N, C-alpha and C positions, 0 to 999 in steps of 0.2 A: 796651736800653731801648725802650719803646713810643714810636713816633713818631706814629702815627695809627691810630685804630680807626674803621671805617666799617661801616654795615649798612643794609639796605633791606628794606621789607615785613616787618617783625617787630612783632607786637602793635600798639601805637598809632602806630608809625612807618611810614608808607606810602612816603615818598620817601627818596632818598639822605640819609643822616645821617652827619656826620663829627665825631668828637671828636679834636681835633688838639692834641698836646702839644709841638709845635714852638714855640720862643720867638719872639715877634715883635720888632720893633725898638723896643720901648717902653723907656723909660729907668728906670722904677722897679724897685727890688729886683733889681739885676743879679746879686747873689749867689745868687739862686734858679737862675740859668741853669747847666745842666750841659752841658759840651762833651764829646761822645763822637764820635770820628772827625771828620767834617766837619759833624756835626749839633749844633745848640744846642737843648737840650730842657729841659722843665720837670718838676719833681718832683711837682707836685700839680695836681689839677683838682677844683674844687668845683662841684657841680651843684645848682641851686636850682629850685624850681617849686612850683606849687599841688598840693594833693592831687588825685589822679586826673589830673594833667597829663601823666604819662608818664615822669617822671624815673627811677622804678624800672625802667622797661622798658629804659633804657640799660644799667643794671646787668644785667638779665636777658639782654640780647643778648650782652654780653661773657661772661657765665656760660655761655650756650648754646654759644658758639663754643669756649670753653676745654674744656667738658665733651665736646663732640663730638670735638675733636681728640685728647683724652687717652683717650677710651673707644671710639671707633668701630671699633677692631680687633675688638671682641667682637660687633659688630652683624652682621646678615645672617641669612638663612633657614637657612644651613647651619652656623651657629655651634653648637659643642658645649656652649656655656655657656647655661644656661637660668635666668637670674635677672633682676632688674630692671635691672642694669647692661648686660645684653645686649639690652635692648629699644631699638629704633630710636626716638629722641626726635623725633617729628614736630614741625616748627616751627609756630608760630601766626602766620599772616600777618595783615595788616590786613583786617578782615572787613567793613568798611563801604563797600566799593567792589567792584563786580562784576568789575573787571579784576584787582585785587590779591588778592582772597580765594582765587583758584585759582592764583595765580602763585607762583614760588619766592621764598624768602627768601635774602638775600645777606649774607655776612660777609667782611670783609677787614681785614688789619692790615699796617702797615709797621713794622718794628722793626730795631734795629741791634744786632749782636752785640758782645761784649766784646773786650778786647785779645787774648785767646787766639784769638778768631775773626777777628782782624785787622780789627775794626770793619766787617765786611761788613753791608750793608743787605739786608733780606729783604722781599719783598712776597708775602704768601700770602693766599689766599682761596678761598671755595667758595660755591656756591649749592645749596640743598637744598629739595625739596618733599616731598609725602606719599609719593612713590615712592623717595626716596633722594637721592643726590648727583647733581645735574644738571650741574654744572660745577666744576672745581677747577684751581687754577694755583699755581705757585711760580716767582718770578723773583728773581734776586739781582744785587747790584752791589757790586764791590769798593770799598774806601775810596778808592783812587787814581783810580777812574773817576767822572767827573762826567757821563758820558753815559747811554745807555739801559740799562735792566735787561736781563739775558739770561735767557731762559726755561730753567728746569730741567725742568719737565714741564707738560703741559696735557692735560686730559680734557674731553670734552663728550659727554654721553649722547645728546642728540637728534641730533647730527651724527655719532655713532659715531666720535669721535676719541679716540685715546690716544697722546699723544706723550711719550716718556720720554727726550727728546733728550740731556740732560746727566746722566742717571743711569747708573751702571755697567752695561755691556751684559750682564754675567753675572747681573744681577738682573731683567732685562726679563721673562724667561719666568716667573719666580716671581711677579712682580707681576701679569702678565696672567692667570695661572692662578688666583691666590688672590683677586683683587680682586672684591668684590661691590658691588652697586649702593648699599648703605648705608654702605660702608666708604670712608674717606678714604685716599688714597695716602700721605699723610704718616704716618698712624697705622700703616698696613700696613708702609711702608718702615722705620719706626723699629723694628718688631718683627723685620724682616729685617736689622737692624743696618746700614742704609745711613746713613753718617755725616751727610750733609747733611740728610736727612729726620729723623733722630734729633735733630739740633740744633734743628730747628723744633719737633718734638714736646716736647722737653725745655724749650724756652723757655716754652711754654704751661703746663707742669707746675710752673714756678716760682711761678706766681701764686696768690694767696689771694683768693677771691671769696665774701664772706659777707653775710648779711642779718640785721642786728641788730634790724630792725623786726618780724621774724616771731617771735612768742613761742616757738613750738615749736623753731625753729632756734636761737634764742637759748639755750634750755634745753639743747639737745643740745651746743652749742658750749661751754657753761660746764662740761661734764663732761669735756672733753679737758684733760689736764694736760700741762705742759711735759715734754719728753724728759728722762728720768733724774730727774724730780722726786721719785719715791718712794724712790729709793736714794741720791741724791747730796745731802748737806747743802749743798754749794756752790750747786747749782741752786736749792734752796729759799731760800737766802740772797739770791740774785739776784732771785728773785720778790718777796721781802720788800722789797728795795731799790726795785724798780719800784712796788710797791703804796704804799710810803711817800711817793712823790711826791705823793699825794693823800690818804692815810690813814695817819697815823703810829701809830694805835692797834694795828695788827697788827704784832707783833714776831717772829713765827715761825709755822711750820706743824708739825703733828704728823700723821704718817702711820701708820695702823694697818692692817697687812695680815692677811688671813685667808682661809679657804676656805669657800665656802658648802656647803650640803647635797649638792650634786652635784659637789663637788670642784673647782669653778672658783675661781681666785684673784680676790679682791676686795680693796678697800681703802676705808677711811674717812679723810677729810682734815678735820682741825680747824684752825681759825685760833687762834693764841695771842695773847691780849691781856693787857697789864699792868694790874693793879689799881691804881687811884689811891692814891698815898701808900704803896705797898708794892712789894716786889720779887717778889711772888707773881704767878703767871700764871693766867688763866682760859681754859679751852678751849671754843670754840664751833664746832659743825659748820659747815664751809664753806658748805654749802647754805643755812644760815640767815643768811649775810651779806647785805648789801644787794644789790639788782639791779645797781647801778653797780659794786660791788666784784667781783661775779661776772663782769660783762662785761669789766672790765679784766683779771681773771684769765684769761679766755679769749682776750683780745687779745694777752697777753704772748707765748705761743709763736709765734703767727703774725707778730707784729711782729719778733721775733728772727730768724725764718726769712727774712722779706722783707729785713731789713737785711743779712743774710748773703749771700743769693742775688742781690739786686738785682732782684727781680721786681716785679709790680704788685699792690698791695693795693687791691682794689675793694670798698668797703663801702657797702651800702645802709643809710641812716639811721644814720650815725655818731653823731649827737647823741642817739639813743634811750638814755634812762636815764643819761646822763652830763651833768655840769655843764659849762656853756660853757667855763670856764677849763681844765677837764680835757681837753676836746676840743681846745682851742687848744694845749695842751701836747703833745698827741699829734701834731697837724699839724706842730708845730715840729721834731719828730724828723726829718721828711722834708726840711724846709727848711734844716736845719743841716748843712753839708757835712762838719763834723768828726764828726758822728754817722752821717750817711748816706754812708759811704765807698763803698758798692757801688752807689750811684745807684738805690736803690729808688724807686718811684713810688706815690703815694697818689691814688686817685680815689674820691670819696665823694659821696653825695647827702645833703642835709640841709634842714631847715626853719629852722635857726637863722640869723637874719639878722645876728647879730653878726659872723659870719665874713665879711660884706661890708664890714666896716670897712676903710678903705684903708691900715691899718697892718699888714696881715697878708699879703694875696695880691695878686699882679699882676692887671691887668685881663684878661690872656690866660689866667689860671688860674681865672677865674670864668665859669661857664656857666649858661644858663637853658634850661628846657624849658617850652614853652607849647603848649597844645592849641587848635587852630583849630575853627571852627564845624563843619567837616566831620568832626571826631573825630580828625583826624590831628595828631600831635605834631611840633613842630619844636625842634631843638637849636641854640643859637647862643651865641657868646661875647660877653662884654662888650667885648672888644677890637674886635670887628667890628660892634658895635651903633652905629647912627646915631640921633640924636634926631629929633624931628618936623621939625627944620630941616635935617636931613641932616648934622649935625655930630657928630664922634666924641666919645665920653665922655672927659673930662679926668681925669687922675690925681689931681687935688685935689678932685674932687667927693665928696660924701657918698653913697657907693654905697648904704648901708643905708637912709638916709632916702628917697632917690630910688626905690629898689626898692619900699619900702612905699607910696610915693605912686603907684606904677604906671608910672613913667617907662620902665622896661625891660621891662614886660610880665611874663608868667609868675607872676601872682598870682591868687587866687581871685576870681571875680565873685560877690560876696556879695549875698544877698537875706535879708529877715527870716525867721528860722526859724519864727516863729509870726505869722500875720496876725491882727491884732486886728479883730474883727468890730464893725461899727457897730450900736448899739442901735436 
């Protein structure tokens, strides 16, 4: 499970930024707390903020780190692969400051392994600039150890340091020979089948990071179908059951497989609806269903995967095209320990203030992003917020009302859209 994600100098976030999923000592909704090893963690984090405030940049920072870890083995000038995936993704630093615009971007996570990993805690991070990886580190701590982390490896480009202290000695030469400036040791080590590094890389590969506020990405995601959907009636029935939680009119799916003019296998998917007052069915192309239905159809395989693997589902604009009650039902999947047996976590950005009602989330599960006059964004938790009198927010406050009144910040500073001219 993710304990903490932090980053610095990425897009609108100039300073150290921390998203912490550790449970505080608050008394509300103790059932939300998941105990793993010696850690008490939370299954959800909701991020609110004004348009252009920077909340999507938290999502993009996590996406950048996951993509880099999972793909960097293909990067580098000597790579034999020549496609978009092999292109080194240069970071976007905070550009409105002379110091930060040329500085490196930093990404770091703390996470805890599962029972098979004996609940070991990992601290992994790297910094990257236009020239590649500047610094990278991996530290671990056993469940039984309450002391300091022990270094597995450390590299520093500027100081010409490469310490592989706790990696197998027979792998040192291979890493030193194959490591390029754009490649992460974790990514390279996973390809070399070094167990500890493969464990870290695989942890990142468990996550789903999607942006449903982007129309193009939303369209692409809606075209992915659940595994075995085309061939297994049981899988199709499971999808119908999932869809029926918000739309009972769909009673089945029809899959027509064919080959195009070039011999490539294709398929058409139709949703089956029951005609009122009859047992007859009408077939409607899935692509013609509502945007909300298509979004839920695309969410299903990712939700099933996350619930099975116990990864992190990071969704930008979860509320897009979905009714608030449907979003609430989706969130409850992660808050219900009977359903979320693998301890999956949901992090999402949203504009829907109903999610601030204090009958759904704990204060330490609610986060805000606010952009300062300098253009730099700040991320903070409701649990850490002090009002103008320096007093912590109470659990019985009306979070939604107070947020809309501007008590917690992170709302738009509105001006008239049209200035009425005097005659």
